[in-house]
Steps between C-alpha positions, in 0.01 A plus 500: 500500500322605819197342664307814415560422130349151506203456268225242460648391167818391676305278740301344217827385345621345825223243542239303311156655446362261764767599755442869433125462546543309826753757624253784435232304686726470805541876502125560458426252780742688728735208542808723503665604824671818389862517610751768416692647211847641469685623194592145397257273686130433528379265773167356609313181586252334264232280654365212298454157660815592692678828565807567288748783562590655165783732407568676170828675428623736234872494428672626186154566352412130537220349708574204727256315722486285809213291633490185709219324317559166318436659161776755545740243643439296184642789298177662381365853544222450753168679534603628845769718345248621243244573771747710698591699188134555408439620857790743463377640170142539624568628853863606547414724796413194709865395504709644781792711383771401748736790430218753527378346827848503652546865410161585645564317828828686550299823530292375793590566861552212741158570655331492159665165420385356832145614424515338156622172650224500760239562232637213291489278807129575537429419135728203428536183709843440343624832636374415848680165487828670415463754779425228756813301419739472791851621442717204405871465551734467203551127552124440512448696179771303317356173631160600361664542158652152530157358580339656194780376274463143623122506461536612138770240432278224640197617302309588816476871417403669175732766362247791521449434871877469549551836328239656726680369807833621367351846449386500863860423591606797286264716702665382822842588357378843398375564852842410637661740252265779603608452861866532399584129492633506144740208540220267607274624221777442245561150637133411452495626143817309421361185659174525307672554166764232553245240609264575213781466244623182669150351497454575131830323429399208720172453316643584158255785447671834445170687478325332792463831684400825336773716354338794674555347845862410427575843355353671805704286737820570309439874467414543868796286607736724303325810636556391859869451424515859374313641800680321784773728634619228736516237230680176584690482172652155553157351572350667192786370285419149624135553409596617151725198452210278602269669251763468226475124532136510386416430137282810469804715579743316273245520217480878537155533655649722771815711483717504812804666346409859583439433868815285523708780353351746746592275791857464375528876455374557853738244651 
């Protein structure tokens, strides 16, 4: 199954008639913040009384869902998932195709990319805020991760806001990588992933943070290992050993064997 093959009849079987009707109303009332799609994932935010990030996945021809609303956490299919899927069926072109965008951006010159960034800065306050951020040192960035983790653990910070702050930290790491500081970028990605997994264990909630965020952190962390020609192999081995102690790794959520074998072969 592909997202392009989803039909209304499938959605009608996922929820009650009342939930389906309410989900369609949310789409009609423009309460969907369209996110992105990839081959296996569909992501967006559904606004009701609160805003709920929603993710739908297709794996082995099966749909799986993730939402942070109480209804979903109680084990039910929620109307937010239905609303996102109705939005996809009705207006698929509003979802950003990440792979297509990445391929398109690779064709731009540096000057064109600068012009695009400046235009975004004029249109979006969030973009201006990112551009105004002062460059932080590695220790300061890691300390900011610690602060977010403790706020979530103490109940002082909601998970969606924490994820947003973690993604800003990702952006800082990506900037370091673009300037050639791959080791520091890798360290940040490792620190983010390790702390998120540790916090989920600490709170006893394995799905506290979105699978999409964790997958991105893991994939980029591995990518930086591949790209760094001056890789500190002993340090990376220590990082991998640390990750192996996390339940998500031992339960097979992430596979470290391939990268470990590559490190041994390169030793």
